[in-house]
N, C-alpha and C positions, 0 to 999 in steps of 0.2 A: 146806452139805449134802453128803452122801456120794453121789456118783453111782453107778450100778449097771453102769457100764462101766469097762474098764481105762483107766488114765490113758495118754495119748498123749504122745509126746516133745515137749518144748518146743522152740520155734524157736531155732536156733543164731545166726541173723543178722537185721539189721533194715535198713530203708533207710537209705541214706548210709553204711553201714558200709564202711570200706576193707579190702579182702580181698586174699588172695594164693593162688594155685593151689598146692596141695602137690606136684604134679607138675612145676611149673615156677615156682621162686621168683621169677623175673624177670617174672612175668606178674601185674601189680597191676590191681585193679578196683574199682569202687564198686557197691555194690548198689542196684538201682533198684526191684525188686519183690520182695516176699516173699509166701509162700502165706498167712501169717496177716494180711496187710493188710486194713484195714477194707473198702476198696473195691477189688474184683479186676476184671479185664476179663471181659466176657461172652464166651462162645464164638461166634466169628464167622467161618465159612468159612475160606478162606486167609488167612493172616497174613503180609503182607509183611514186617513188623517182627518179628524172631525172639522178641522180648520180650513180644508181645502175646497169646500164647496163655494159656489158663487154666493156673494153676498147680496141682500137687498137693502134699500135704504133704510137707515136705523138700526142696522146689525153691526156687530164687532167681533171678532175673533180674540179670545181672551186665554192665556195661559196662567193658571192659578199656582201659587206657592205656598207653603213647601210641598204640598200634594200635587204631583204631576198630572193634573187634570186639565184638558183643553176642551174649549167648547165655543160655539157661536151663539150669542145671546143678544137680546134687544138692548139698546142703549139705556132704556128706562130703568133696567134693573141694577144699573151701576152707578157709582158716585165717584167723581175724581178726588184722588188723594194727592198726587203730585204729577207735575209734567216736566219732561226732561229737555233742557236745552244745552247748548254748549256754545263757547265763544265763536262769534261769526255767523250764528243762526239768525233768521229773521222772524219777526213776530208782529201781530197787531193786537188791539185791544178787543176787536170783534171783527168778524169776516167782511163785514160791509164797511169798515173803516178804510178810507183810502191812504191814511198815513200809516207807515211801517216804521218798524225800528230794528236795529241790529243789536245782538247781545254782546256786550263787551266783556262781561265776566259773570259768574255764577257763585252763589253762596247756599251751601246745602247743610242742613242740619239732619242727624239721623238718630232714630230710635234703634237700639241694639239689644241683643241678647246672646248668650252663650251659644255657640254653634252646635254644641253636642248636648249640653244639659238643659238648654232653653231659659236658663236663668236671665232674667231681664236685667238690664243696666238701667238705674233710675235716671230720669230726665232726658234732655236732647244734647247730643253731642256735635260740636263743630268739627269742620275738616281739620283745624289745626290740632285738635285733640287725639286724633287716630292716624293710624298708618296701615297701609296695605300688608297682608301677610304673604301676598303673591309676590315673588321676585321679579317675574316677568308675565306679562299677559299679552293675548292675541292683539297684533296690531301694534305693538310697541316697537320703538326704534332702539337699536343697539349701535354703539360706537366702538371701533377697534382699528388702531393704526391709521387714522384720518379717513377711514371708510364708515358709511352709514348704512345699516342694515335693517332688515325687518323680518319679524316672525309673523307670517301673514295669516296663518290659520293654526287650528288646533292640531291639525296633521303634522305640523312641522315641530311638534313637541311629543317627547316620549316621557311618560310618567311612571313613577313607582308610588303606588298608594299603600297605606297601612289600613287594613280594614279589621275592626273588632267584630268577631262573630260571637254568638251565644256561648256563654261559658267565660267570656273575657280573653279568649285566645286571639293573637294578632296574626293576620296572614298578610303577606306581601303580594300585590297585584301589579305586575308590569304591563304596559300596553301602550300602543301607539295611539295617542289622543290625550286630549287635556279634558275630559268629559266630566271628571269628578272633582268635588270640593269637600273641604272638611265639614263634618257635621252631616252630610247627606246620609239617608238611611233608606233601606228598601232591599227587596229580593231581586233588583235588577243591577246591583252593584257587581257581585261575583257572577262570572259565566256560569250559564247552565251546564250541567255534566253532559259532556258529548265525547265521542270517541276521538274528536280531533283536539279536545283539551289534553294535550300530553306534554311530554318534555318538561321544560322547566316550569311552565305554568302549571301543569298537573302536579309537579312535585312541591311547588310553593302552597298550592292550595291544599294539598293533602287530601284528606277525606271530607273536607268541608263542603256543604252544599248551600246554595243561596237561602237566605232567610230574610223576613221581613224586618229583623233586628240587626242585620249587618249595618255597621256605622263606620264611615271614613273618618279616621282620626289624624291622618297625616297624608299630604300630598307633596311630591317632590319632582320637579322636572329634571330629569337626569341626562337627556339629549335633546339639543336644539338643532333645527335644520334652518340656516340664516340665509335669506336672500339679499345678497349685498347689492345695493342700489347706485351709489355715487360715492365720489371721493371728495375730500375737502377742496373747495374751489379757491382758497386763498393761497394754495401751494403753487410753486413755480411749476413749469412743465417738467423740469428735471426731477423736482421732489416728487411729483405725481408718479413718474415713470419708475421711481425706486420703490413705490409701494403697491405690490400686485394685489389683486383681488383676494380678500382672506378665504380660508377654508369654509367648507359647507357645514360640517357637523362639528358640534361643541359639546364636550362632555368632560367631567372630572375636573381636575385643576385648571383647564383651559377656561371653564366658565367664568373663573375669577378674573379673566383678562378683559372681559366685556364691561361696558358702562351702559346702563339703560337710560333712555331719555322718554319721559312720559309727558303726553299731551296734558294741558291744564284741565281739558275736559274729563280725562280719564282719572284725574286726581280727585275729582268730585265723588262723593258717595253716592251709590246707586243700590236700590233694593236688591239684596242677595249678594253683595260684595262681602268679602271676609276681610276683617280688619282686627287691629288690637289698640288698645289704649297706650298712648306713648308713655304715660306715667306708670304703666304696670299695675295699675289698681284692679284690673278686671278679675273675674272669677277664673279658676284654673281647675280642670278635671285631670285625673291621672288614669293611664290605662296600661295594661300589661303586667308583668311580674319582673322583679329584680332578677330572677332566675332565667328568664327568657333571653335569647339572643338579641332581642331588640331593647331590652331593659325596660324601664318605666318610661313611658311617653307622657309628657305633660302638654295639655292643650289649652292655650290661652285665646284662641280664635274666637272672635265674635262675628255675627252675621247681621247685616243691616236689615231691619224688619220693615221700617217706614221712614220716609225722608219728607221734607218740606223745603221748598227752594224759592229763593228770591233771585232776581236777575238785575244787573245793571244794564240799562237800555239807553243807547243813543238813538232818539228819534230823528227822522229825516230833517225836521225843521231846526235841528240842533240842541233841542232840550235833552238833557240828561235826567234819568230817573231810576231809582230802585224800587221794583214792583214785584208783587206776588205772582208767580207764574200761573196760577189759577185764574188770574184776571186777564189773561192773555190767551191768543190761539196762534199756532204756528202759521207762518206766511208760507204756504206750500207752492203757490203758483205766481211767483213775482213776475211783474211786468218787464218786458225787455229793457225798458228804460229807466227802471228803478236804480236809484243810487242813494248813498248816504255821505254824510260829511266826512271828509278825508279821502274819499274814493279818487282815483286817478283815472280820467275818462279824456275821450277825444271829442271836441266840440266841432262838428262838421256843419259847415254852411256851404252855400254854392261856390263861394269865393276861396275859402281857405279851410284848412283843418288845423286846430290848435291843441295843445296838451293843456288840460286844465284840472284843478283840483276842486272837488265840491265843497262848498262852504256850508250851504243849507238848501232844502228842498221844500217848495210849497207843494205838496202832493195834490191838492185840490185844484190848484191852477196849473199844475204840470209846468212850473218854472223852477229854476234854480240860480242861486247866486254862485258863482264860479271864480277861482282865482287862476289867472292866466299865467302859467308859469313863466314864460319869457319876460313878461313885463312886470308881474305882481299886481296887476290891476284887478279890482273886483267888478264883474260885469254880470248882468241878467241875462239868462239864456232859457230857451224853450228846451224842456227835457227830450222832446222829439228830435232835437238836433244833437243830442248827447249819445254817444257810443261807450257804454261801460263795459264792453266785452271784447272789442277789436275784431269781431266777426259779424258779418250780417245775418249769418244762418244760426245765430243763438237760439236755444230753446230752453224753457224751464224745466222740461222733461230730460234732456240731455245737455246740460250747460257744458261748454267746452272748457277743458283744463287750461289750454293755453289762453292768453288774454292780457287784459291790461292790468297794472297794478298788482297788489297782493290783498288778501282778505285776513281779518283776524282769525287766528287759529292755524294759519298756513304755517308750515316749517320751511325755512329758508336757509340757503348757505350765504355767508357774508363774504364779499370779495375784499381784498386788501384795500387799504387807503391809496388813493392816487390811480386806482383800476376801477373798471365797470364790468357789468355783466355782457357787455358786446351788443347789446339790443338798443334800439332806438327807443327812448322813454316815449310813452308810458309803457310800452311793452316789457314784460318781464318774462324771460325764458324759463323753462322747467327742465330738470335733469333727473334721471333715473332710469336704470336698465335693469329689467327684470330678467333673470336668467331662464334659460329654455326648460330647465328641469322643473321650475315652479309651475309651469303650464300643463306638465304632464298629467293626464288624467289617471285616476286609480285603475290598476291592472290585477287581475287576480290568476294565478296559474291553476293547472289542473288539480293541484293538491290542495287548493283553498288558500294558498298563501299569497300575499301581496308581491308585486313586482316592482321594479325600477328603484328609485331612491327611497322609496317607503320600505322596501325589504332590506335595504342597506341600514336604514336608520334603526329598524325593528332588530336586526342582527346585533347592532352595537348595543342598544338598550337591554337586550335580552342577556348578552354575555356580562354586561354590567351587573344585572340582577343575579345571575348565576354566581358571581364571585362575591356578592354581598356578605360581608362579615369574615371573609376568609383573609388569609395573609396575602398582601399584595392587592387587595380589592381597590376599586376606583372610588374615591370619596369626591364629593361634589364641593368646590369652592363657591363661596357666594357671589352672585353677580354684583358688581360695584353700582353705586349710585353716586351721581355727580355731588361733589362737596363744595361749599361756598368759596373755600380758599383755592379751588382748581380753576385755573384760567386757560388750561390748555384747549378747551372746547369752545373758544370765543368765536369760532368761524361758523356756528351753526345754533339756530334758535327758533323760537316760535313767535309769530307776529303777535304783539300785544295791543298796539293802537296804531291808528293812522292820524296824523297830525294835519291840521289846517294849512301848514305851510309846505305840505308835500313830503315831509320826512316820516320815517317809519320807526316806531318803538318796537324793539325785539327783546325778549326775554331769553337770555342764555340758559344752558344747562344747569350752571351754579347759581341761579335765580338772580343774577345781575341784569339790569335793564340798559340797553345801548340805544341811541338813536342814530339811523343811518339814512342816507339818501337812497331813493329808489333805485337808482342805477347800480348800485353795489349789491343788489340782492338777486338771487336766483332761486326759484322755487323747487321744492323736492318733488318729484314725480313719483310716488310710492307704488308698491306693488299692488295694493288694493285698487287704487284708482286705475291703474294700468289694466288689470284684469277685468274691471268693470267695463272700461272702455272697449276691450277686445271682445267681450261677450256681447256687447251691444251693437257690434258691426254688423250682424246678421239680421237686425230688427227690420221688420217691414219687407223682407223678400219672400218670394215663393219659390217652391221647388219645381224644377223643370219636370214636365211631364205629369203634373198632378192633375187628378180627376176633377173637373169643375162642371158645375151647371152653366148651361149656355142660354144666351138671350138672342131673341131675333126681332126683326122689324116687320111689323105686320103692314098690310096694304094702305093703311092710314098713317103710316110714318111713325108709329108708336113702337117703342122696344117692350117686347113681352117675353116671359120666360118660356124657353124652348126646351126641347129634349133630344135634339138630334146631335150627334157625336161630331167631332172634329174632322172626321173623315168625309162627312157630307160637304157637298158644294155650296159655298157662300153665295147668296144672291141678293139683290135688292128688292125693294118693294115693287119697282116698275119693271123687273126683269122680263115678266112675261108679256110685256108690251113690245119687247125689243126682240122676240124669238126669231125675226127674220132679218135682223140688221146686219147680219155678216159678222158679229163681233165674237162669235163663239171660237176663238182662236185655239182653245184646248183640242177641238176635233178637226182642226184644219189638216191638210195634207202635209204629211211628213212630221206631225206633231209627236209621233211616237218615237222618232229618232232624236228628239231634241236632247240635247246635253248641256249642262252648265259650263262645260269646257269648250263648247263649240263657238268660234269667233263669228259673231253675228252683229250686224248694225241694226239695231231696233229703231224702226221708223217712228217719228213722233206721232202721239195720238192727238188727233183733232177732234176735240169735244166741243161742240158749239154751245157756249154758256147761254143761258136764257137772258132775255134782255131785262133790265132792272126796272122794276115798277115801283115807284115811291108812293107809300100809302099816305093819301092826302085827306082821310076823313076828318070830318070836323067832330067835336065833342058831341054834338046832337045826333050824330049818326049811330047805328047799331055798333056794338063791339065787334072787334075781328072775331072771325070763327076760330074755332079750336084748331084747325089745321089748314094751311093754304098751300096748294100745289104740292100736297104730300109732306110738307115740312113739319117736324115736331114742334109742339108748343107746350111749355111748362110753365108753371107759376113763378119759376126763377128767371124766366124770359118774359116778362109781362107785355112787352110790346116791341115792335120793330124799332131798333135804335136808329134807323135811318128815317124815321118818321119826322118831316120838317115842323118846326115850331109855329109857323104862320103861313098864311097863303102866299107869302111873297115868294116862297120856294116851290109852289105848286108847279110850276112850269118846268122845273129840272127833272125831266124824265130821261133825257139822255145824259146819263152820268157814267163816270168810272166805277160806281160802286156795284160791281158785278160780283155776285156771291162765290162764283168758280170761274176760274180762267187759267188757261195753259199758256204761259209765256215762253218765248223762244229760249232764254237762258236763265240760269239761277244767278241771283245777285251775289257779288263778292262778299257782302257782309252777312251772308247766310251762315248760322253757327256751324254747319257741317260742309261748308264749300271746300274746305282743304282735304276732307277725307276721300280717300280713293273711291270712285263709284264702283259700287258692287256689280258683278256680271250677272244680270238678271236673266232668268228663263222665260220661255214663251208662256208658261203658266203664270210666272209673276205678271207679266204684261196683261194677260187676260184677266186677272185678278184686279189689277190697277184699272182696266177699263170699267169694271163694275164699280169699282170704289169712286171713280170720277163720275159715273152717272148718278150714284147716290149722292155725292157732294153736289152736283148740278141741279138735282131735283128737290133735294130735301134739307139743305141748310137753312137755318133761320136767317133773316135778313140781317141780323146782328153779328154774323159771323161771316167772313169771306177767306177764300182760300186760293192760293196761287200754286200751280204746279210748273214744271218746266220741262220743256222738250229735250234739252241737252242733259238733263239730270232727273231720270224719272224716279230716282230713289230719294229725291228731296221735295218738301213742300213747306210753304210758309203760310201760317194762319193769323188772322186778326180778329180778335174777339171783343166786342164792346160791352163794358160792364153792364149788367143789368139794372133796371130801374128800382129804387128804394133798396140799393145795397151801398156799402161804402165805395164801390167801384163804379157807381153810375157814371156813363158817359166816358169813362176812360178807356184807353186801348191797352189791349194785352196781347202781345205778339209771342207766338210760339213757332220756332222752326222744327221740322220734322225730318227725320231719316229713317228709311226703310232698309234695313240690312238684307243680306242674301238669303235669309231664311223667312222673311216675311212671306206669307202671314202666319207661319208657325210660330213665330216670335212676335211680340207686340211692336209697334212702332217706337221709335226713340224720339223723345221730346226735349227741347231745349227752350226754357223760357227766358226771355229777354228782360232782365230785371233792372229797373232803371232808379233805384232808390238812393243812389249815391252813398251806398254802405251803411244807410240808416235802418237796417232791419228788413225782414220779410214783409212784403205786402199781403202775404196770405200764408198760413201755416203749411199749405201744400206746395207753394211755389217758392223754391229756394233761391238765394242770392246767386249761386253758382250755377242755376240753370235748372236743376232738377224739378220734375213735376211729380210729386207724390200722388199716385193714383192707382188703384187696384187694377184697373183695365190696362194700365201700361207696365204692369208688373213691378212696379217700384214701391208697392205696399202690399203687404199679406193681409188683405181684408177678406170680406166675405167672398167665398169661392164662387159664388154665383155672379160676382161682379169682375171675375178675372178675364183675361183676354182668352177668346176662343178663335180659333182660326175659321171655324165654320160659321160663326153667327155674330162675332165682333167686327167693327169697321172703323176706319178712321172717321166717319161721320158720328159714331157712337162716342168715341174718344173726346171729340170736339164738343159735342153737346153734354157730356158728362163734366167737362171742365167749366163749362158755363153755368151748368145746372147744379153741380154738387161742390165746386170750389168758389166760384165768384157769388156767394150767397149773403143773406142779409146778416148774419151772425157768424163770421167765418172763424171766430175763436174756437168754436165747438167743432171745427173741422179736425181738430187734433182729437183722435179717438179717445184718448184718456180724459178729455174734458166733456164728452158728450153727456155723461152721467151727472155732470154739474149744472146742466140746463135747468133753469128756473130757481137755482139756489142763489142765496145772496152772493156767495163767492163767485159764481158764475156770471150773475149779472153785472157786478163790478169789473170783472176782468174783461168780459165781451165789450162793455161800453168803452173801456179804455182802448182795446184792440181796434174797434170800429174807428175810432177818432184818428188813430195811427194810419189805418188803411186808407181812410178818406183823404187825409193830408198827403200821403205819399202817392196815392194814384193820380191826384191832381197834377203832381210832378211828371207823371207819365205822359199827360197831355202836352206839356211843354217840351219834353224830351223828343216826342214823335213828330212835332212840329219844326223843332230847331236843327235837327240832324236827319237828313232825308233817309227813309228806309227803303232798301232796294226792292222794286216791284210794287210798292204801296204808296209811293210818293203822291201821286194824283188822287188816289182814294182817301188819303188821310186829309189833304188839303180841301177836297170837296166837302168831306164829312164836317170838318170843323169850321171852314169858312163859308163856303157857299151854302152849305145846309144849316148854318147858325148854331152848331153845337158848342163852338168855343164861347160865343156870347152867352149861350145857357149856362155853360160851366161857370163862367165868371159871376153872372147874376145869381145863380144858385148859391155859390160860395158866399157872396156879399151878404145875401139874405140871411144865411145860416150864422154869419158873424154878427149881424146885428141883433138877431133873436139871442144869441149867446151872450152878448154884452148886456142885454136888457134882464136877464135872469140869472140866478146862481145855483139853481138846481134844475135837474130835468124835470122833477116834480111840479114845478111852477109853469111849464109849458101847457098849452091846450093838448087835449087827449090825442088829436090827429097828429100834432107834431112829436108827442111822445112815442108814437108808433114808427116814426121815421127810423131808418136805420142809424142815422147820426142826428139825434135831436138837438144837440148842442156841443159847442167846443169849449175846451178849457183855455185859459189864457195863453199857456205854451202852444196850443194848437193853433190858435189864432196868430201868434207870432211867426210860426213857421209857415202857415197857409198864406199869410199876406206877402211873405217874400216871393211865393210862386205866383200869386195873383198879379203882382207887378210886372212879372216877366210875361205872363200870359196876355195881360193888356198891352204890353209893347207890341206883342206878336199880332194881335188883332188890329192894333192902330197901324201897323205897316201894310195892311190890306185896306186901302182907303174906304171902298164901299162899306165893308162891314165895320170899320172902325167909326165911321160917319153915323151909321145906324145906332151903334152902341151909345155914342155920345148924345144923340138925339133922344134916345130912351132915358138916359139919365137926367137930361134937362127936363 
C-alpha cells in the first residue's frame, strides 16, 4: 500500500558489520547496535555503557579494535568494510527489492598480522591457508561416546593465560572465563591489587601490578563444563540405554577423549580471530627465558585485521549467483510466506493439505512452482496458500524452532536406513535437553566467591594451576578434530543443501557429503536456542500490582487520561443519570455481609437494549456527528458498518442488529463454555450492571455484544472491520470470560481465528486465540494503556481492538516494527502484510455464514444478506482484482487508489481470493432475492 508519509532513508549498517571511520582509516570497528534493530534499549537514567542509550534514526553503536573504545556515532562517519553472513541467512540486493535469496556458502579472505609484534602478512589469505589456534570456542559442539554436547558460554571454560609483564617476566593467570586472547595488551589484563587477590592468584602474580604493557602470549582452556544435549539417534534402544550421559567437567587427559564439531560458519575468518598459517611460514616471536619454569614460549599466532567476503546465493527464482556482500543487505524481517527452492512446505487449500517442495518462487507475483511429493507433479501455487513453518502463529521476531523441513546450517541426527524420525513429513522433530545446572544464575557468597557449579569448576581449575610444573601435575591432552578417514560419526552432521527432489545434503564431521531423505533427520535443539526460547517466554507480560496511569470516559464518551487510583469506584459516562434507578447494589441491605463463599442464586440482569436505528443518510447529507448517543467515534471507525448501501434497505429499521443484548443462555460453541463458572460476588454483579449500561449506551454501531443470563462471566462480541483497512466488512468474533477477580484483573479474551492455518490475520490476533493488547494484560506496553479496575472497562477493551488492532497498516502493530514506518523496508513489508490480511479476512465472511455462530446467527444473516454487505464484499473484491490485473505496480494507480489500504493484489493473492469469492457467490446465490439483485447488477 502507498503510505501517506515521505519515505525515510534506509539503514546503511547492520549488526556485526565491519566498518571503518572515514576520518581515520586505521580505526576499524564492529557494529553492535542499530537504530532499526527489532529490540532496542529502553531509556534508563544515566548510562554507564556508552552504547546503552536509545538510538535515533541514522545512529549506530560501534566497538572499535584493537583499542576497546565504544561509542554511538552517525552512520555518515563510517564506511562499510565487510558484512558477515552464514549459511542459511537471508539477504536482498536492496531493502525495497521483493526478491530475496538464501546464503548457501561463504568465501572469506583475510588480511593478517602477528598478534604480538603486529608484523603484517603480505596479501590476502584464503580460509584454506589458515587454521584456528583455538582448540574449542564458545558454542561449539563436542562428541563423546555417542553423545553430543556444547560449551554454551565463556563461563563454561576455565582458562590459564600466560601474560608477559614489563621486564619480560611471564606470570600465569588462572580464571573462570575465556575473556583473553593472544596478543591482547593493556592494564585490564591482570587484576587490580586488592585484599581479595590472595591465595594461589596472589602467589602466581607475585608483586606484579597491572601495566599498559602487559601482553597475553598464551591461552589454554584447562577445564570445560559441557552441557550434554542428546544421544546418537541411530542407536537401538538397548545401545542407547548402555551409554549414560557423560560427566560435566573435563580436564587433563580426559580432554583428549573429546571430538569437536565446528559449524561451517565458524570456520570462516572473522575480524579478531586468532589463526596460524598451515604451512608454518608466518613470523614467530619468543618470550620468557630458558631458565624460567615456563621455558621459552614461541608465538606464531596471527590476528585477522580485515576481511572481504563473497557469498553463494540461491535466489527465490532459482538463480544461483556468487556476489560481494557489500552489494547486499540482510533480510531481517522475512514475510511469513517467504520460501526458497528446496524448502519443504504444506500447500493448504480449502479441500486438502499437501506436502510439497518449492521449485522456484516469483516474489513479485507471490506465486511458486511446487513439486507435490506424493505424485511428483509440478504445479503452480499461490504463496498465500503455502505454510513454510507448520504453525499459524509464526513471527519473524520469534520464529518457532519446531516446524517443517530443515534449513541450511542446521545440525541434524541421521537415523539408520529403513527407519524414520517418527514424524509425519514434512515435520522434522528436534531433540536436545539442557541440564538444569546450565540455567543456574551466578551466585556470590558473603566472602565474594562464586557458588554452585561455577565454584566447583573454579576449584578444579585453581587446583590444576597450583600443581602446574610440579611432579604429578595435570597436563592437558589436545581435543581431537574429526579426520577424513573416521566414519564413526556418520550419524551427525550439518545441512549443506536442499535438493529440488526433496532430499537433503548433509556434510558429516569428516567432510564427507551424504544425501538422505527428510524423514531420516532429527534436528538438534541446542542449549543456545533453548535458553533464548526460555528467556523469551516472559516477553509481553506485566507484573501484577504495578502502578499504572488510568484512563476514564468523559461525558461525551471519549477516553481521557485520569488520575484516580484503582480504589475509586468505576462509573460510566451516564452514571449520574441513573442515580435513582435502584441499581446501587453495593449499598443494598445486607451487602456488608456478602461473602464469596455464600451460596446465592444471582438473578439475571434485565438491561433493555436500545432499538437499532440504521443510518440511512445519503451522500449529500452532512457527515455524521463526532459522537452519537455518547458512542465514541475515531478515525479508525470511519462510519457505522451497518449503514446500508442503497435505499432498498432503508426500511429495515426492525433488525436483529442490536448493539447490546442479554440472551437467556450462553452458546455451546463459546470458547469458555466448558470452564466452570466463577462464583461471583454482589460487588461483581454491581460492576457488571455498570459495564452493561456502558455497552448499551456507548458501543459503536459496528460492534455488537451478547451477554448471558445463565453465565454472567461470559460475553461474545462481533466487531466489523473498519473502512479502508484490510479488514473492511469482515467479521471478527471474540469470546470473553471474566474470572472471579474481575475487575481487579482484566477480562480474558479468545479470538476465533478462521484462517485455515494460513497465518495470523493480524500481529495481535493469534491463531490459538490470544489477543495481544496492553489493556488485557497480554502485552507489556505503555503503563497508561494497562488495565485499571477503576477506569478501564469492557467497552474500552472492545473499542481498543477495533481502533488499535484492526487498523490500516497492521504490520506496524508489532512494536518492534513501528520505528520502520515510512522506511523502504517498512513500506514493502506492510504492503505484503495488508494483502495477506485482506485475502484471509474475506475468508472470515465465508466462515461466519457457513457455520452458524451461537447467539449471532440472525445478526450475521441480516448484516451480510439483508443489509447487502455480502454483495458489497464481492463487488469490492472483483473491482480490486480488475485493477490489479490492469497494472503491474502500485505506482501505476491513480493517487486515490494508492491511498487505499490494499491498492492492488499480486497474482498469488488473486488466486487465493478467487477461491474464496466463488464460495461467497454460492452463498449469495443460495439467497434468491439477494442473488438475483447481484446478477442484475452484473448484467
